[in-house]
N, C-alpha and C positions, 0 to 999 in steps of 0.2 A: 725536594721532590714535588713534582707537579700535582695539581689537584686530581687525585685518582678517580674521583667520581665523574670528571669531565671526559675520561677516556671512553671511546666506544667499546662495546663488548668485545669486538675483534682485537682492538689494541690492548685491552686489559688481558685478554687471553694470551697474547704474545708476550706481554710484560711478565705475566706469571711464569710462562714457559722458560723465559730467559733469566728468571731469578731477580728481576729488577725490584720486585716487592713481593710480599707474601699474600696469600688469601686472607689471613687474619688482618693484615694491614689494610687491604682493599675493603674488606667487610667492615672494619672499624670506621673507615672514612665514610662509608654509606650510612652507618648507624649514627654518626655525628651529624651528617647532612639531614637525616630524617628527624633528628631531635630539633634542629633549627627550622624545620619546615612544617611544623605541626599546624600552622595557620592554613595550610592547603587542605588538611583533613583527608589526605590521600590514603593513609593507612588506618584501618580500624583495629588492628592488633599488631603490636610490635613484640617480637620474641628475641630480644638481644642475646640471651644466653645460648639459644639454639643455633643461630647462624655462626656465632663465634666458635662453638663446638664443631659444627660442620666444617667451618673454614680450617680449623686446626687439623681435622682429619684429612682434608684435601691437601694441605701442605705436606702431610706425611706421605700421601700417595704420590704427590709430585716429586718429592725427594727420592722416592723409590722408582721413579719413572713409570708410574702406573696410572697416570691421570686419564680421565675420560674427556669427552668432547667439550664439556662445559666445566671442567675441573676448576673449582675455586671461585666461580663467578657468582656474585650475589644477585638474586632474582626476587621480584615481588610476585605474589600469587593472589589473583582475584578471589574474593571470598565466596565464589561459587564452587570452588574445587575443594573436595574433602581432603583434609590433612590429618593424618593419624595423630591423635593426642593433642591436637591444636584446634581450638574452637572454629567451627565453620557455620556461619549464620545466614548466608545469602543476604546479609544486611537487612534482616527482618527480625522484628521482635518475637515472632513465633518460633524462631530457632535460636534465640539468644543463649539457651542453656545447652545446645547440642555440641558434643565433642565426639567426632568420628573415631571409631576404633579401626579404621582402615584408611588406606591412601588411594586417591584417585589414580587411574592409570597414567594420565598425562604428567602429574607431579612426580609419581614414582619413576617415570622415564627420565625426568629432569634430574632427580637425585641420583639415579643410576649413572647418569652422565657426568656427575660431579658438581651439579649446581648447589648453591647455598641459599636457603630460604630466609629472607629478611623479615617477612611478616605477611599479613593478609591485607589486601587492598580493597578499598571502598568500591561499591557499585550500586546501581539502582536496585531497589528491593526486588529480589528474585529476577534480576536482570531486566526488569520492566521499566524502560524509560530511555530517553534520548539525551539526557542532560546531567544525570547523576544527582538529581534533586529529590528523588523518592527514597533514598536510603534512610533506614531507621537511625543511622549514626549522623545524619545531617549531610548537606551537600558537599561535594568536593569543589574546591576553588581552583580554577585554572591558573597556572603560573604566568600566563600571558595577560597583558593589559592593552587596551586600545591606546594609540598614541595620544598623549595628553589627557588621558581619562583614567580615573582610578576605580571605575565601576567593576566590581567582581564579575568575572565571566565564568560560564560553565565550561568544563573540559570535554563535554560530550558524554554520551552514555550508550549502553549501560556501564561500560568498562572505564568510567571516568577516573577512578583511582589509579588504574593501571597506566592510562595515557598521561595523566598528570605526573605520576611518579617517574616515569621514564623521561618525560620532557624536562622535569625539574631536577634531574640527576640524583634521584632518590633510590634508584636501582639500575643495574646494567641492562636489564630486560624484564619483561613481565608477561604473564599469561592473561588472556582474555577469553570471553566467549562471544560469539556472534550469532544472533538469532534473526536480526533484520538489518544489521549494519553496526552492531555494537562493538566491533573492533575497528572497522574502517572509518566510521564517522568520528569517534573520539581521536583517532590518529590524525585525521585531517584537521580537527579543531586545535590540536596542540603541536602540530608541526613535526610529527614523527611518522614512522612506517608501521603499518599494521596489516596483517594478512589473515583473511578467512580462507582456510584451505577447503578443498572439495569435501562435501559431506561424506563421512566415512573414513577420511584420511587420518583423523585423530580420534581416539577412543572417547566416548562420552561416559564411560563407567566411572562413577565417583564424582560426577559433576551434578550439582543440584539442578534438576530438570525445570525448564520453563516450557518450551515447545519442542517435543522430542524429534519431530521430523525436520526441524529447522536449526536447532542448536548445533554449533560446531566450535571447538576450541581452536585458538590460534595465538601467535605471539605478537608482542610489541617490542620495538627496539628503535634506536636512533638512526640506524642506517639499514639499507637493503641487505647488505652482507650479514649484519648482525641478526636480522630477522630470518634469513635463510639458515643460519647456524642454529637458531633456536628451534625452528620448525623441524629440522633434521633430527633433533633430540626428542621432540614431543611426539612426532608421528610414529605410526607403526600398528601392526595388527594386534587386536586384543580379543581373544575368544570370549571374554566376559561381556562384550558388547556385540549384539547380533547385527548392528548396522555398520560395524567397523570392517573395512575392506581388507582382505588378505592379499596384499601385493607389496613388492619391495619398496622401501623408501629410498628415493634417489639421493645423490649428493647435491643438495640444493646450492651449496656454496660454489660448486663448479659451474653452475649456470650463470652466476653473477659475473658480468663482464663478457659473456658469450656474444658473438655477433648476432645482430637482428636483421642482417641484410636479407631481403626477400620475404620477410614476415609481412603478412597482410593484416592490417589493423582496421577494424570497422568503427565507423562513427555513426551511432544510431540517431536518426533524425527525430525520433519520438522523445529523446531526452532533452530537447530544446523546449523546455516548459515555459508557459506564460509567466512573466514576472521575474524570470531569472536575471540576476544582476549582470550588468555589462562586464564587470571584472571577472565573473565566473566564465562567461562565454569567451572572453579574451584569453583566459588561462587555458581553456580547453583547446582553443586554436593554437596556442603556443606549444602545448603538449604534442599535438598532431605534427606540428612543424619539426619539433625536436626528433621525434621518431622517424619522420620522413628523411631528415638530414642524416640520420644514422643508417639509412638504407632500407627502411620499411616502406611498404606501399599503403597509402591511406585510401580507404574506400568507404562510400556511403552505404549504410545498411538500414534495414527496417526491422523493428521489433514491435509489430502492430498491437500486441495485447498489453504493452507496458502500462497504459492508462488504467488498466484494471488491477494492476499488481498491488497497489497500496490497499484498496478496499478488500481485496481477496486475502491479503496478508492479515489484516486486522479482523478477519473472521477465523482463519485457520489458527493463528497464534493464540488468541484468547480461548478458543475451543480446547486446544491441547493444554493450555495453562489451567483451565477449569478442571480438566481431568487429572493433571499431575498434582495440583495443589489440594485435591480432595483428601490426600493422605495426612494433611496437617490438621488433626482434629483434637489434639490434646490427650490422646489415648496412649500412643506408643512412645513418642519422644517429643522433645521441645516443650514449649510453655503449655500449662494447663490452667484454665480459669474455672473454678468449680461452679456448679449450678445445682438446681433442685433435682434435676434428673439428667440423663445422658444427653438428651436433645439440647437442653439449656446449656450444658457444659460445652457442647460443640459450638453453639451460637456465641457464647461468651468468649471462648478461646479464639475463635476465628475473628470476631469483631475486635478484640484487643490485640491480636497478633499481627493482622494484616493492615498495611497502610492504605490510603485512599486509592492510589493507582492500581495496586494489586486487586483490591476489592472491585474496582471498576472493570478490570479485565476478566475477573472471575464471573462477574454478572453478565458481561457480554458473551463470554464463552458458554455459560450455562444456558443462556437464552437461545443462542444459535444451535445448540445441541438438543434443545427440548423438543418434545413431540409436537408436530405441526409446523416446526420451523427448520428442522434438520435438513430436509430436502431443499427448501427454499434458500437457505443460506450456506450451510456447511458443504453439502454435496455440490452445490453450484460453484462455490469458491474452489473446491478441489478440481473441478473441471477447468476452471480458469487457470489454475496452477499448471495443469497439463498443457494448456495452450501456450502459456508463457515459456515453459520448457521447450515446447515445439518450435517457438520462435528462435530461440538460441540454437537449437539443433539444426534448423534450416540455414542459419547464417554460417555456422561452423562447417556444415556440409559443403558450402561453396568456397572452401579454402581459406576462410578467415581464421587467423590464429588467435586473435584476442580483440577485445572491444575496449575502446577508450571513452570514458565519461568523466564528468566532475564527480567528486565524492559526495559533496554536500551542496545545497542550493545557496548557501551563505556562509560567512565566517561565524565564529562562535558568538553567542549572544549573552546578554547579562542574566545573572541569576534572578529568577522571578519574572523575567520579561514575557515569557510565553506560558509558563505553568500556571501563573495566577490569573492571567487574562482568559485563556481557553486551553485547558489541558489537551484537547483533541488536536489543536493546531500544532502541538509538538510532534504529532505523528507524521506531519509533512516533511520533517527533517530526514526521514528514511526513504524519500521518494526515489533516490538514485541507487539505493543499496538493497532494498527488499527483494528485487527480482532475482538477485544472485542466490539468496537463500531459498526462494521458492523453486528455483531450478537446480539447487544442489551444487552450484558451480564454485570455483575458486575466484576470489577477488582480492586485490591488494590496493591499499591507498598509500601514495607516496607524496611527500611535501613537494609543491611545485611553485611556491612563491608566497607573497604577502598581499593582503588586501590593501585598499587605500588607507585604512587606519592602522596598518601594521600588524594585522593578525594572519596566522597561517591559513593557507588554502591548499587543498589536496586534489590530486587527480586519481581516478580509479581505473584499474585495468582488470578486465574480466576475462578469464581463460576457459579453455576446454576442460572437461573433467580430468583430474589427475595430471594436469600439465602445468603445475606450479612453476616448474623450471622456466617455462616461457615467460611467465609473469615476472620472475626475478630478473631475467635478462632485460626485459623491456623496462621494468621499474628502475633498474640501474642507469639506463640511458636518461630517463627523466630526472633522476637524482643528480646526475653529473651535469646535465644541461641547466637545471634550475638552480643548482647550488643548495647546500643544506641550510635550513633555517634552524635557529636555536634561540633560546631565551638568554638574553644578555643581562637584563636588569633583574638581579636576584633580590627583588624587593622583600620577599618573605623571610630572607635571612638577616634583614637589617633590624 
């Protein structure tokens, strides 16, 4: 039997349907792979008994011809999603004792569709980071290496555990959350596909909050078709989330392979930033050429307020984080560090529970929300946000169907290379992705080639609100033209 973990999610689904192997066998293969790959630190919690039991139930349903969309397929879950009876920590010491008594809507949808939970995946603490180095469980190691170099690399963040696990064949697909690029950037760094859907397409209920107006759940997988399949199961209206939109979920898989003839693709001139590597620019031009050869029209567009997106984001996101994380005080749940009085208990608990990056963002957020600075910073950043959204609206109103950009300004970097030198420099990794969150738009990253030193590079497609089908059809063209990239040297299993 072939290595079952190397099958795409779509191929595994077909194999299960045809009886070539069982869900228990497929799940067992992934559990074995996870055991051999602990050097990557992708999983923070493995629950072997639970997935085997879920897989056995899936096999029964398939035998009775009652299988769901994802029946029997083993998935990894980012540790930002609450899972009933299974610890959910947001990879922070302050929540290390928290065991939810409820299931997030997104994961509940996955289990309803027949998915099997392998375990909880590592992420930056409270999803605050671009490299997965801020986790209380330690950094995730990318399965990739530069040619001729053994330096450990970051898998991207904050969903680094998800991207590393999918790229390293440790799950068939995974969930992520994207607040400023935390699905698309790690997908690009590890050579897989990741989509951040339109804000409101997936429920945020049961997801540990970072920045409520920016957070959105989405899937990771090794192919565009696999990602479309996962998003179809994750998405849907949820009355428990007031920001979740009540509209039908399309058949995204049907969009994969659809003709893109006549589609108008915008190339924003403002994304040609100073110091961008020549290979990133060359990749961008190749992507435009592939889409043009498939029948799309390439046009130059302008998004004039792009240069203000990053500073505005790093005011809005920390402000919302400061507000959301105020609930972690040692009183109701999570860790409590005693003090002489309630104030000292608050101080001790938060000082011990939060890591440096989370404390940094809480302090920034508290400052910009404070009296005397609220109008000068937060209100102004929200006005900039409206201008950024207006830029996209203007472009789309002129018939542009999607926008093509690089996903990241560089390939993956070494662990410690940026965080130790200047943590603020890390924020620049989000330069091409934060605009999408500020405007609430869908964006997908698809592998488009390798760098000069053999590392994955991704291209990003940004779409109109709730037009993810267009992104899937365009991304499939890039995927087919570029060829799929995958980790061949499984050094972590040696």
